[in-house]
C-alpha positions as CSV (number, residue, x, y, z in Angstrom):
1,M,16.0,7.5,21.8
2,R,14.4,9.1,18.6
3,R,15.4,12.6,19.4
4,F,19.0,11.7,20.1
5,A,19.4,9.4,16.8
6,L,17.9,12.3,15.0
7,S,20.4,14.8,16.5
8,T,23.4,13.0,16.3
9,L,22.7,11.5,12.4
10,R,22.5,15.2,11.7
11,D,25.8,16.2,13.6
12,F,27.4,13.2,11.3
13,G,26.2,15.1,8.4
14,M,23.2,13.3,7.5
15,G,21.7,15.4,4.0
16,K,25.0,17.1,4.3
17,S,28.1,17.8,2.4
18,L,29.9,15.2,4.5
19,T,27.6,12.5,3.8
20,E,27.4,13.6,0.0
21,E,31.2,13.1,-0.3
22,R,30.9,9.5,1.2
23,I,28.0,8.5,-1.0
24,I,30.2,9.8,-4.0
25,E,32.8,7.7,-3.0
26,E,30.5,4.9,-2.5
27,C,29.4,5.3,-6.1
28,H,33.0,4.9,-7.7
29,H,33.1,1.4,-5.8
30,L,29.5,0.2,-7.2
31,I,30.5,1.5,-10.4
32,K,33.7,-0.8,-10.5
33,S,31.3,-3.6,-9.1
34,F,28.9,-3.0,-12.1
35,E,31.7,-2.8,-14.8
36,Q,33.3,-6.3,-13.8
37,N,30.1,-7.9,-15.2
38,E,31.4,-6.4,-18.7
39,G,27.7,-5.7,-19.9
40,K,26.6,-9.3,-19.3
41,A,23.1,-10.1,-17.4
42,F,23.4,-10.3,-13.7
43,N,21.4,-9.8,-10.6
44,N,22.2,-6.2,-9.1
45,S,20.5,-6.8,-5.7
46,Q,23.6,-8.1,-3.5
47,T,25.8,-4.8,-5.0
48,L,23.3,-2.4,-4.6
49,T,22.0,-3.7,-0.9
50,Y,26.2,-3.5,-0.1
51,A,26.5,0.1,-1.3
52,A,23.4,1.3,0.6
53,S,24.5,-0.4,3.8
54,N,28.1,0.9,3.4
55,I,26.5,4.6,3.7
56,I,24.9,3.9,7.1
57,S,27.6,1.8,8.4
58,G,29.9,4.5,7.9
59,I,27.9,6.9,9.6
60,V,26.7,4.5,12.5
61,S,30.3,2.8,13.0
62,G,32.8,4.9,11.2
63,R,33.6,1.7,9.0
64,R,33.4,0.9,5.3
65,F,33.3,-2.6,3.9
66,E,34.6,-4.3,1.3
67,Y,31.7,-6.2,-1.1
68,T,33.7,-9.3,-0.9
69,D,34.2,-9.2,3.1
70,P,32.5,-12.6,4.3
71,V,31.4,-10.9,8.0
72,F,29.8,-8.0,5.9
73,Q,27.9,-10.3,3.3
74,V,26.5,-12.6,6.1
75,M,25.3,-9.7,8.1
76,V,23.6,-8.2,5.1
77,E,22.0,-11.4,4.1
78,R,20.9,-12.2,7.4
79,D,19.2,-8.7,7.1
80,R,17.7,-9.2,4.2
81,E,16.2,-13.0,5.0
82,L,15.0,-11.2,8.3
83,I,12.7,-8.4,6.4
84,H,11.2,-11.2,4.2
85,L,10.5,-13.4,7.2
86,M,8.8,-10.4,9.2
87,G,6.5,-10.0,6.1
88,S,5.6,-13.9,5.8
89,A,2.1,-15.0,6.5
90,S,3.6,-17.0,9.7
91,A,5.0,-14.1,11.1
92,Q,1.5,-12.1,11.1
93,I,0.0,-15.3,13.0
94,Y,2.8,-15.2,15.6
95,N,1.7,-11.3,15.8
96,M,-1.8,-12.4,16.3
97,L,-1.0,-15.5,18.6
98,P,2.7,-14.8,20.2
99,W,2.5,-18.0,22.6
100,L,2.8,-19.7,18.6
101,G,6.2,-18.1,18.0
102,P,8.1,-21.3,19.4
103,F,6.1,-23.5,17.0
104,I,6.6,-21.7,14.1
105,K,9.6,-22.2,11.7
106,N,9.9,-18.6,10.3
107,W,9.6,-17.2,13.9
108,R,12.5,-19.2,15.3
109,A,14.5,-18.3,11.9
110,M,13.7,-14.8,12.7
111,M,14.8,-15.1,16.2
112,K,18.3,-16.8,15.2
113,N,18.9,-14.0,12.8
114,V,18.2,-11.3,15.3
115,E,20.3,-13.0,17.8
116,E,23.4,-13.7,15.4
117,N,23.3,-9.9,14.1
118,K,23.1,-8.8,17.9
119,G,26.2,-10.8,18.4
120,E,28.0,-9.0,15.4
121,F,27.0,-5.4,16.5
122,K,27.9,-5.9,20.2
123,R,31.5,-7.0,18.8
124,I,31.7,-3.8,16.2
125,I,30.6,-1.6,19.6
126,A,33.0,-3.5,22.0
127,D,36.0,-2.4,19.3
128,L,34.8,0.9,19.3
129,K,34.4,1.2,23.0
130,E,38.0,-0.1,23.5
131,S,39.6,2.7,21.7
132,L,37.1,5.4,22.4
133,N,38.5,9.0,22.7
134,P,36.4,11.6,24.7
135,E,38.2,14.1,22.5
136,M,37.3,12.6,19.1
137,C,33.7,11.6,18.3
138,R,34.2,9.2,15.0
139,C,30.6,7.7,14.7
140,F,27.2,7.5,16.1
141,I,28.3,4.5,18.4
142,D,30.7,6.9,19.8
143,A,28.3,9.7,20.5
144,F,26.0,7.5,22.2
145,L,28.9,6.0,24.5
146,M,30.1,9.3,25.3
147,H,26.8,10.8,26.2
148,K,26.1,7.5,28.4
149,L,29.5,8.3,30.3
150,K,28.5,11.7,31.0
151,L,25.3,10.6,32.4
152,E,27.1,8.1,34.6
153,E,29.6,10.7,35.8
154,S,26.7,12.7,36.8
155,E,25.2,10.0,38.7
156,I,22.3,10.1,36.6
157,K,20.4,6.4,37.0
158,D,17.4,5.0,35.1
159,S,18.7,6.3,31.9
160,Q,17.7,5.1,28.4
161,Y,21.1,5.7,27.5
162,H,22.3,1.8,28.1
163,E,24.2,-0.7,25.5
164,E,20.8,-3.1,25.2
165,N,19.1,0.2,23.4
166,L,22.3,1.1,21.7
167,V,22.5,-2.4,20.3
168,N,18.9,-2.4,19.4
169,I,18.7,1.5,17.8
170,V,22.3,0.3,15.8
171,M,20.6,-2.8,14.4
172,Q,17.6,-1.1,13.2
173,L,19.5,1.9,11.5
174,F,21.6,-0.4,9.8
175,A,18.2,-2.4,8.5
176,A,16.2,0.6,7.8
177,G,19.3,2.5,6.1
178,T,20.0,-0.5,3.7
179,D,17.1,-2.6,2.5
180,T,14.5,0.7,1.9
181,T,17.2,2.2,-0.2
182,A,18.7,-0.8,-1.9
183,N,15.1,-2.1,-2.9
184,T,14.0,1.6,-4.2
185,L,17.4,1.6,-6.6
186,Q,16.8,-2.0,-7.5
187,W,13.4,-0.9,-8.5
188,S,14.4,2.1,-10.3
189,L,16.8,0.4,-12.7
190,L,14.1,-2.4,-13.4
191,Y,12.0,0.7,-14.5
192,M,14.6,2.1,-16.6
193,A,15.0,-1.3,-18.6
194,K,11.4,-1.7,-18.7
195,Y,10.7,1.8,-20.1
196,P,13.8,2.8,-22.2
197,H,12.0,5.8,-23.8
198,V,12.3,7.2,-20.0
199,Q,15.6,6.1,-19.7
200,D,16.9,7.9,-23.0
201,Q,15.3,11.2,-21.5
202,V,16.9,10.9,-18.2
203,Q,20.4,10.3,-20.1
204,E,19.9,13.0,-22.5
205,E,19.4,15.5,-19.5
206,L,22.2,14.4,-18.0
207,I,24.4,14.9,-20.8
208,R,23.2,17.7,-21.6
209,V,23.3,19.4,-18.1
210,I,26.2,17.6,-16.6
211,G,28.7,15.9,-19.0
212,S,30.9,13.6,-17.6
213,R,31.6,15.2,-14.4
214,Q,30.5,14.0,-11.3
215,V,26.7,14.7,-10.4
216,R,26.3,16.7,-6.9
217,V,23.5,17.0,-5.0
218,E,23.3,20.6,-6.0
219,D,22.6,19.8,-9.4
220,R,19.2,18.3,-8.7
221,K,17.4,21.8,-9.5
222,Y,19.0,21.4,-12.9
223,L,17.7,18.2,-13.4
224,P,13.9,18.1,-13.2
225,Y,13.1,15.0,-15.4
226,T,15.4,12.8,-13.9
227,D,14.4,14.0,-10.2
228,A,10.7,13.3,-11.6
229,V,11.9,9.8,-12.4
230,I,13.2,9.2,-9.3
231,H,10.3,10.4,-7.3
232,E,7.8,8.4,-9.6
233,A,10.0,5.3,-9.0
234,Q,9.6,5.8,-5.1
235,R,5.9,6.5,-6.1
236,F,5.3,3.5,-8.3
237,A,7.5,0.9,-6.4
238,N,5.4,1.7,-3.2
239,I,8.0,-0.5,-1.0
240,G,6.4,0.2,2.5
241,P,2.6,0.1,1.6
242,M,1.7,-0.1,5.2
243,A,4.6,1.7,6.9
244,I,5.2,0.5,10.2
245,P,2.8,0.0,13.0
246,H,1.8,3.0,15.3
247,R,-0.1,3.9,18.3
248,T,-2.5,6.4,19.2
249,S,-1.5,8.6,22.0
250,Q,-4.8,9.8,22.9
251,D,-8.4,8.8,22.5
252,V,-9.5,10.4,18.8
253,T,-12.5,10.3,16.5
254,F,-11.3,10.0,12.8
255,Q,-13.5,10.2,9.9
256,G,-16.7,8.9,12.4
257,Y,-14.7,6.3,14.1
258,F,-13.6,6.3,17.7
259,I,-10.1,5.1,18.3
260,K,-9.1,4.6,21.8
261,K,-5.6,5.8,23.3
262,G,-3.1,3.0,23.0
263,T,-4.7,1.2,19.9
264,S,-2.0,-0.1,17.0
265,V,-2.8,2.1,13.6
266,L,-1.4,1.0,10.4
267,V,-1.2,3.7,7.9
268,L,-2.0,2.6,4.3
269,L,0.5,4.5,2.3
270,S,-0.7,3.0,-1.1
271,S,-3.9,4.5,-0.3
272,V,-2.1,8.1,-0.9
273,L,0.4,6.9,-3.4
274,F,-2.4,5.5,-5.7
275,D,-4.9,7.6,-5.1
276,E,-7.1,8.2,-8.4
277,S,-8.2,11.7,-6.9
278,E,-4.3,12.9,-6.7
279,W,-2.9,11.1,-9.7
280,E,-3.3,11.6,-13.3
281,S,-2.8,7.6,-13.9
282,P,-1.4,6.2,-10.8
283,H,-1.4,2.7,-11.9
284,T,1.1,3.8,-14.8
285,F,4.6,4.5,-14.6
286,N,4.7,8.4,-15.4
287,P,7.2,10.6,-14.7
288,S,4.9,13.6,-15.7
289,H,3.3,13.5,-12.5
290,F,6.0,15.6,-11.0
291,L,6.2,17.7,-14.0
292,D,4.4,21.1,-15.0
293,K,3.6,21.9,-18.6
294,E,7.0,23.6,-19.0
295,G,8.5,20.7,-17.6
296,R,9.6,22.1,-14.0
297,F,9.8,19.7,-11.4
298,I,6.9,20.1,-8.8
299,R,6.0,18.9,-5.4
300,R,3.1,16.7,-4.8
301,D,1.1,16.9,-1.4
302,A,0.2,12.7,-1.7
303,F,3.8,11.9,-2.4
304,L,4.1,10.1,1.0
305,P,6.7,7.6,0.6
306,F,8.3,8.3,4.0
307,S,5.3,8.3,5.7
308,A,4.2,11.7,7.5
309,G,3.8,13.2,10.9
310,R,6.1,13.2,13.9
311,R,6.9,9.6,13.2
312,V,8.1,10.2,9.7
313,C,11.3,8.0,8.3
314,L,14.2,9.5,10.5
315,G,16.3,8.8,7.5
316,E,14.4,10.7,4.8
317,S,17.2,13.2,3.7
318,L,19.9,10.5,3.8
319,A,17.8,8.3,1.5
320,R,16.8,11.2,-0.8
321,M,20.5,11.8,-1.3
322,E,21.3,8.3,-1.7
323,L,18.6,7.9,-4.4
324,F,19.7,10.7,-6.3
325,L,23.6,10.2,-6.2
326,F,23.5,6.7,-7.0
327,F,20.8,6.9,-9.9
328,T,22.4,9.6,-11.5
329,S,26.1,8.3,-11.3
330,L,24.6,4.9,-12.8
331,L,22.7,6.3,-15.3
332,Q,25.7,8.4,-16.2
333,R,27.7,5.4,-16.9
334,F,25.3,2.4,-18.1
335,R,22.7,1.8,-20.4
336,F,20.3,-0.6,-18.5
337,T,18.8,-3.6,-20.5
338,A,16.7,-6.5,-20.3
339,P,19.0,-9.9,-20.8
340,P,19.3,-11.2,-24.1
341,G,16.2,-13.4,-25.3
342,V,13.9,-11.5,-22.8
343,T,11.7,-8.3,-24.3
344,E,10.9,-5.2,-22.2
345,D,7.0,-6.8,-22.0
346,E,8.5,-9.6,-20.3
347,L,10.1,-8.0,-17.5
348,D,8.3,-8.7,-14.4
349,L,7.0,-5.9,-12.0
350,T,5.2,-8.2,-9.5
351,P,6.5,-7.1,-6.2
352,V,7.8,-10.0,-3.9
353,A,5.8,-9.6,-0.3
354,G,7.8,-9.2,2.9
355,L,8.1,-6.3,5.4
356,I,8.7,-4.3,2.4
357,F,8.0,-4.7,-1.6
358,S,11.0,-5.9,-3.3
359,P,11.5,-6.4,-7.3
360,P,10.7,-10.2,-8.3
361,P,14.1,-12.0,-8.8
362,H,15.8,-10.8,-12.0
363,E,18.8,-9.9,-13.8
364,L,19.5,-7.1,-16.2
365,C,22.4,-5.9,-18.2
366,A,24.5,-2.7,-17.3
367,V,26.1,-1.8,-20.7
368,S,28.8,0.8,-20.4
369,R,27.9,4.0,-22.4
370,H,31.6,5.0,-22.8
């Protein structure tokens, strides 16, 4: 399923120009939404989540939603609540003692959210199935259904290409492709308000190199400081400190410890992203971590926000493209500041724990630069 998902997402332009155009189009909708606040303080969490969600939704189902669509709003909100609940203490108790599930309020809420989202995705799949045209593949769901039909025509049984797997994959892509990117963007804008001197340098570079035209992915190599800021925001935000559980495929001895085949393993990404032997000032927001003495961008081996190895994040290339285009487009048009009466020092960077680390609830002003 992972191999199929990866190859199909690439076919639909993940990390390529086709996706770039989709993200640029969404940038216009996002900017328009920010402009409606007319420089007043607002919570940007929902809007950023809708924008990120629309990108993965377009690839998976071929559909873009308006930010005001009530069905879309409910789906996204369920997803956000689910990710928060999955990181709760009671969910961890359930992981250790599954029989307690029905007695745990958060577990019941999680199961309710899962079932309701499943129902919504089943409706989306059913609609696409009705209008399926083997001559025209519109999205990921189409590709899966067409592959399933081919296997059925060849009378191949016991295949993994059944609708239960499709629903689960679509749900996972939607969740993973939404909250991680939206959260990282939220953190990035919060850092800009918190560290205005960094924001000044990003905007100076954008004016000097890009001017007022639309930023493109190919511009990244000419924007080393901006690229360094985005990378540092990912490192410092550390949104997935424990990645997701993996399992050893064979017996292995690691650093003197014997780990039996089939053991669940949690990879602590924080230990790399904040390693004092790898970073000059690991506990400080410092874009210089990704710049050499001449101000050129440098890659760091310890930069592993997407995890590593064969199970590295499936959507890394998509996420990198989204973060770059959304961030630069917003910084071109707005200056982000703390709300009136709140100083930069008072902006709180204490993360809210869930399955991923989210910024604390906050408001920022997006003041037009034009």
